[in-house]
DRENLO-880433 format. One record per residue (C-alpha): chain; x, y, z; residue in three letters. Coordinates in pm, 1 decimal. Layout:
! DRENLO-880433
<atom><kette>A</kette><east>X</east><north>Y</north><up>Z</up><rest>ALA</rest></atom>
...
This chain:
! DRENLO-880433
<atom><kette>A</kette><east>565.3</east><north>22223.7</north><up>443.0</up><rest>MET</rest></atom>
<atom><kette>A</kette><east>544.9</east><north>21957.7</north><up>714.5</up><rest>ASP</rest></atom>
<atom><kette>A</kette><east>563.0</east><north>21986.5</north><up>1098.7</up><rest>PHE</rest></atom>
<atom><kette>A</kette><east>923.2</east><north>21927.3</north><up>1139.2</up><rest>GLU</rest></atom>
<atom><kette>A</kette><east>1071.0</east><north>22184.9</north><up>890.2</up><rest>SER</rest></atom>
<atom><kette>A</kette><east>795.7</east><north>22467.1</north><up>1043.1</up><rest>ILE</rest></atom>
<atom><kette>A</kette><east>934.2</east><north>22358.0</north><up>1389.6</up><rest>VAL</rest></atom>
<atom><kette>A</kette><east>1325.1</east><north>22371.4</north><up>1233.4</up><rest>TYR</rest></atom>
<atom><kette>A</kette><east>1281.9</east><north>22705.4</north><up>1090.3</up><rest>THR</rest></atom>
<atom><kette>A</kette><east>1052.9</east><north>22878.1</north><up>1355.4</up><rest>ASN</rest></atom>
<atom><kette>A</kette><east>1297.0</east><north>22726.5</north><up>1656.2</up><rest>PHE</rest></atom>
<atom><kette>A</kette><east>1608.8</east><north>22744.3</north><up>1539.7</up><rest>THR</rest></atom>
<atom><kette>A</kette><east>1834.5</east><north>22758.9</north><up>1888.7</up><rest>THR</rest></atom>
<atom><kette>A</kette><east>2050.0</east><north>22461.7</north><up>1946.3</up><rest>PRO</rest></atom>
<atom><kette>A</kette><east>1892.0</east><north>22295.9</north><up>2182.2</up><rest>ALA</rest></atom>
<atom><kette>A</kette><east>1551.1</east><north>22279.8</north><up>2035.7</up><rest>ARG</rest></atom>
<atom><kette>A</kette><east>1734.8</east><north>22210.7</north><up>1714.0</up><rest>ARG</rest></atom>
<atom><kette>A</kette><east>1815.1</east><north>21897.7</north><up>1886.3</up><rest>ARG</rest></atom>
<atom><kette>A</kette><east>1475.9</east><north>21810.6</north><up>2019.4</up><rest>PHE</rest></atom>
<atom><kette>A</kette><east>1265.2</east><north>21881.9</north><up>1705.5</up><rest>TYR</rest></atom>
<atom><kette>A</kette><east>1499.0</east><north>21650.7</north><up>1469.9</up><rest>ASP</rest></atom>
<atom><kette>A</kette><east>1379.6</east><north>21351.6</north><up>1643.9</up><rest>VAL</rest></atom>
<atom><kette>A</kette><east>1148.2</east><north>21189.6</north><up>1409.0</up><rest>ARG</rest></atom>
<atom><kette>A</kette><east>972.1</east><north>20964.9</north><up>1689.6</up><rest>SER</rest></atom>
<atom><kette>A</kette><east>600.8</east><north>20933.5</north><up>1656.1</up><rest>GLY</rest></atom>
<atom><kette>A</kette><east>472.5</east><north>20974.1</north><up>2000.6</up><rest>ALA</rest></atom>
<atom><kette>A</kette><east>742.6</east><north>21282.5</north><up>2030.5</up><rest>LEU</rest></atom>
<atom><kette>A</kette><east>596.2</east><north>21449.5</north><up>1726.0</up><rest>ASP</rest></atom>
<atom><kette>A</kette><east>240.8</east><north>21429.4</north><up>1875.0</up><rest>ARG</rest></atom>
<atom><kette>A</kette><east>367.4</east><north>21539.4</north><up>2251.6</up><rest>LEU</rest></atom>
<atom><kette>A</kette><east>541.1</east><north>21837.6</north><up>2052.4</up><rest>ALA</rest></atom>
<atom><kette>A</kette><east>209.0</east><north>21943.4</north><up>1823.4</up><rest>ARG</rest></atom>
<atom><kette>A</kette><east>-5.6</east><north>21922.1</north><up>2177.9</up><rest>ARG</rest></atom>
<atom><kette>A</kette><east>236.6</east><north>22139.1</north><up>2398.8</up><rest>LEU</rest></atom>
<atom><kette>A</kette><east>233.6</east><north>22413.8</north><up>2072.4</up><rest>PHE</rest></atom>
<atom><kette>A</kette><east>-156.3</east><north>22407.9</north><up>2100.3</up><rest>ARG</rest></atom>
<atom><kette>A</kette><east>-141.0</east><north>22467.4</north><up>2475.2</up><rest>LEU</rest></atom>
<atom><kette>A</kette><east>89.6</east><north>22721.0</north><up>2425.3</up><rest>ASN</rest></atom>
<atom><kette>A</kette><east>-89.4</east><north>22902.0</north><up>2172.8</up><rest>ASP</rest></atom>
<atom><kette>A</kette><east>-390.8</east><north>22843.6</north><up>2342.1</up><rest>ARG</rest></atom>
<atom><kette>A</kette><east>-279.3</east><north>22969.7</north><up>2646.7</up><rest>ILE</rest></atom>
<atom><kette>A</kette><east>-115.4</east><north>23274.7</north><up>2457.6</up><rest>ARG</rest></atom>
<atom><kette>A</kette><east>-459.8</east><north>23348.5</north><up>2348.9</up><rest>SER</rest></atom>
<atom><kette>A</kette><east>-602.9</east><north>23331.0</north><up>2702.8</up><rest>LEU</rest></atom>
<atom><kette>A</kette><east>-384.7</east><north>23561.9</north><up>2825.1</up><rest>ASP</rest></atom>
<atom><kette>A</kette><east>-420.8</east><north>23839.5</north><up>2537.0</up><rest>ARG</rest></atom>
<atom><kette>A</kette><east>-795.5</east><north>23776.8</north><up>2629.6</up><rest>GLU</rest></atom>
<atom><kette>A</kette><east>-790.1</east><north>23829.2</north><up>2999.9</up><rest>ILE</rest></atom>
<atom><kette>A</kette><east>-597.7</east><north>24102.3</north><up>2917.7</up><rest>ARG</rest></atom>
<atom><kette>A</kette><east>-895.6</east><north>24236.2</north><up>2727.1</up><rest>LEU</rest></atom>
<atom><kette>A</kette><east>-1128.2</east><north>24174.4</north><up>2996.0</up><rest>VAL</rest></atom>
<atom><kette>A</kette><east>-914.1</east><north>24316.1</north><up>3241.2</up><rest>GLU</rest></atom>
<atom><kette>A</kette><east>-934.0</east><north>24653.4</north><up>3040.6</up><rest>SER</rest></atom>
<atom><kette>A</kette><east>-1287.7</east><north>24634.6</north><up>2990.1</up><rest>GLU</rest></atom>
<atom><kette>A</kette><east>-1389.8</east><north>24530.8</north><up>3338.4</up><rest>LEU</rest></atom>
<atom><kette>A</kette><east>-1171.8</east><north>24865.9</north><up>3461.7</up><rest>GLY</rest></atom>
<atom><kette>A</kette><east>-1375.0</east><north>25055.3</north><up>3283.1</up><rest>HIS</rest></atom>
<atom><kette>A</kette><east>-1735.4</east><north>24912.4</north><up>3346.1</up><rest>HIS</rest></atom>
<atom><kette>A</kette><east>-1599.6</east><north>24973.8</north><up>3711.1</up><rest>ARG</rest></atom>
<atom><kette>A</kette><east>-1563.4</east><north>25332.4</north><up>3690.7</up><rest>SER</rest></atom>
<atom><kette>A</kette><east>-1922.8</east><north>25317.3</north><up>3469.5</up><rest>LEU</rest></atom>
<atom><kette>A</kette><east>-2065.5</east><north>25152.6</north><up>3775.8</up><rest>ASN</rest></atom>
<atom><kette>A</kette><east>-1906.9</east><north>25383.9</north><up>4028.4</up><rest>ASP</rest></atom>
<atom><kette>A</kette><east>-2019.1</east><north>25691.9</north><up>3830.3</up><rest>ASP</rest></atom>
<atom><kette>A</kette><east>-2368.1</east><north>25514.1</north><up>3852.2</up><rest>ALA</rest></atom>
<atom><kette>A</kette><east>-2391.5</east><north>25449.0</north><up>4212.8</up><rest>ARG</rest></atom>
<atom><kette>A</kette><east>-2323.3</east><north>25794.6</north><up>4255.9</up><rest>ARG</rest></atom>
<atom><kette>A</kette><east>-2546.1</east><north>25921.6</north><up>4047.8</up><rest>ASP</rest></atom>
<atom><kette>A</kette><east>-2809.9</east><north>25691.9</north><up>4204.2</up><rest>ALA</rest></atom>
<atom><kette>A</kette><east>-2747.6</east><north>25830.2</north><up>4543.2</up><rest>GLU</rest></atom>
<atom><kette>A</kette><east>-2865.1</east><north>26217.7</north><up>4453.5</up><rest>VAL</rest></atom>
<atom><kette>A</kette><east>-3081.9</east><north>26066.8</north><up>4175.3</up><rest>GLY</rest></atom>
<atom><kette>A</kette><east>-3442.4</east><north>25971.4</north><up>4050.3</up><rest>ASN</rest></atom>
<atom><kette>A</kette><east>-3507.9</east><north>25627.3</north><up>3984.9</up><rest>TYR</rest></atom>
<atom><kette>A</kette><east>-3377.9</east><north>25562.1</north><up>3658.1</up><rest>ILE</rest></atom>
<atom><kette>A</kette><east>-3047.7</east><north>25637.4</north><up>3788.8</up><rest>ASP</rest></atom>
<atom><kette>A</kette><east>-3105.5</east><north>25331.7</north><up>4073.7</up><rest>ARG</rest></atom>
<atom><kette>A</kette><east>-3215.0</east><north>25091.5</north><up>3788.9</up><rest>GLU</rest></atom>
<atom><kette>A</kette><east>-2901.0</east><north>25192.5</north><up>3569.3</up><rest>GLU</rest></atom>
<atom><kette>A</kette><east>-2682.0</east><north>25137.6</north><up>3879.4</up><rest>ALA</rest></atom>
<atom><kette>A</kette><east>-2807.7</east><north>24819.1</north><up>3862.3</up><rest>GLY</rest></atom>
<atom><kette>A</kette><east>-2774.8</east><north>24699.5</north><up>3553.0</up><rest>LEU</rest></atom>
<atom><kette>A</kette><east>-2420.3</east><north>24853.9</north><up>3544.3</up><rest>THR</rest></atom>
<atom><kette>A</kette><east>-2355.8</east><north>24619.7</north><up>3858.4</up><rest>GLN</rest></atom>
<atom><kette>A</kette><east>-2476.3</east><north>24335.1</north><up>3701.6</up><rest>GLY</rest></atom>
<atom><kette>A</kette><east>-2190.4</east><north>24411.7</north><up>3401.0</up><rest>ASP</rest></atom>
<atom><kette>A</kette><east>-1937.7</east><north>24452.1</north><up>3644.8</up><rest>VAL</rest></atom>
<atom><kette>A</kette><east>-2054.2</east><north>24106.0</north><up>3823.3</up><rest>ARG</rest></atom>
<atom><kette>A</kette><east>-2043.8</east><north>23930.9</north><up>3430.5</up><rest>ARG</rest></atom>
<atom><kette>A</kette><east>-1713.9</east><north>24036.2</north><up>3380.7</up><rest>PHE</rest></atom>
<atom><kette>A</kette><east>-1538.8</east><north>23943.1</north><up>3682.7</up><rest>GLU</rest></atom>
<atom><kette>A</kette><east>-1706.0</east><north>23578.7</north><up>3661.4</up><rest>ARG</rest></atom>
<atom><kette>A</kette><east>-1595.4</east><north>23600.7</north><up>3279.5</up><rest>THR</rest></atom>
<atom><kette>A</kette><east>-1199.2</east><north>23663.1</north><up>3393.4</up><rest>LEU</rest></atom>
<atom><kette>A</kette><east>-1237.4</east><north>23417.5</north><up>3702.1</up><rest>ALA</rest></atom>
<atom><kette>A</kette><east>-1338.9</east><north>23136.3</north><up>3476.4</up><rest>LYS</rest></atom>
<atom><kette>A</kette><east>-1076.7</east><north>23289.6</north><up>3208.9</up><rest>LEU</rest></atom>
<atom><kette>A</kette><east>-781.8</east><north>23240.1</north><up>3454.8</up><rest>ARG</rest></atom>
<atom><kette>A</kette><east>-941.4</east><north>22901.7</north><up>3602.0</up><rest>GLN</rest></atom>
<atom><kette>A</kette><east>-932.3</east><north>22782.0</north><up>3263.0</up><rest>THR</rest></atom>
<atom><kette>A</kette><east>-540.9</east><north>22919.3</north><up>3185.7</up><rest>ARG</rest></atom>
<atom><kette>A</kette><east>-443.0</east><north>22749.3</north><up>3554.3</up><rest>LEU</rest></atom>
<atom><kette>A</kette><east>-568.1</east><north>22409.6</north><up>3373.9</up><rest>GLU</rest></atom>
<atom><kette>A</kette><east>-375.4</east><north>22461.6</north><up>3063.2</up><rest>LEU</rest></atom>
<atom><kette>A</kette><east>-76.7</east><north>22554.3</north><up>3249.7</up><rest>ILE</rest></atom>
<atom><kette>A</kette><east>-108.7</east><north>22253.5</north><up>3463.2</up><rest>ALA</rest></atom>
<atom><kette>A</kette><east>-213.7</east><north>21995.4</north><up>3146.1</up><rest>LYS</rest></atom>
<atom><kette>A</kette><east>133.0</east><north>22171.0</north><up>2997.2</up><rest>ARG</rest></atom>
<atom><kette>A</kette><east>341.3</east><north>22056.4</north><up>3281.7</up><rest>ASP</rest></atom>
<atom><kette>A</kette><east>228.6</east><north>21713.7</north><up>3253.1</up><rest>GLU</rest></atom>
<atom><kette>A</kette><east>300.4</east><north>21691.5</north><up>2886.9</up><rest>LEU</rest></atom>
<atom><kette>A</kette><east>680.0</east><north>21832.3</north><up>2955.3</up><rest>LEU</rest></atom>
<atom><kette>A</kette><east>707.9</east><north>21581.9</north><up>3257.5</up><rest>GLY</rest></atom>
<atom><kette>A</kette><east>684.1</east><north>21329.1</north><up>2979.4</up><rest>ARG</rest></atom>
<atom><kette>A</kette><east>922.6</east><north>21465.4</north><up>2788.4</up><rest>LEU</rest></atom>
<atom><kette>A</kette><east>1254.1</east><north>21251.6</north><up>2770.0</up><rest>PRO</rest></atom>
<atom><kette>A</kette><east>1608.5</east><north>21405.8</north><up>2913.1</up><rest>ASP</rest></atom>
């Protein structure tokens, strides 16, 4: 199945049909790039949601470990340090994912500006 027929079957609104029936090679490449960017952005959105959820879990564990360290022994303090490291690592990962998403959105907006009216 060629690209045009995939696009035509998946995007059947009249406005999209008019756009994607154009057979220009440059326009086809641009459309494919846009689809790949949108897929990557959608994938990053899912990954961001998962990391946010995991970060919330680790923050909860870190709060518990810090409370235990205040009243516990040296093992509890070591554990609190480890959980704090996990929280920082997930926060850095989340920041990187969000930055990558913003870069991809900027790239997508640039490519959308190249589309003919």
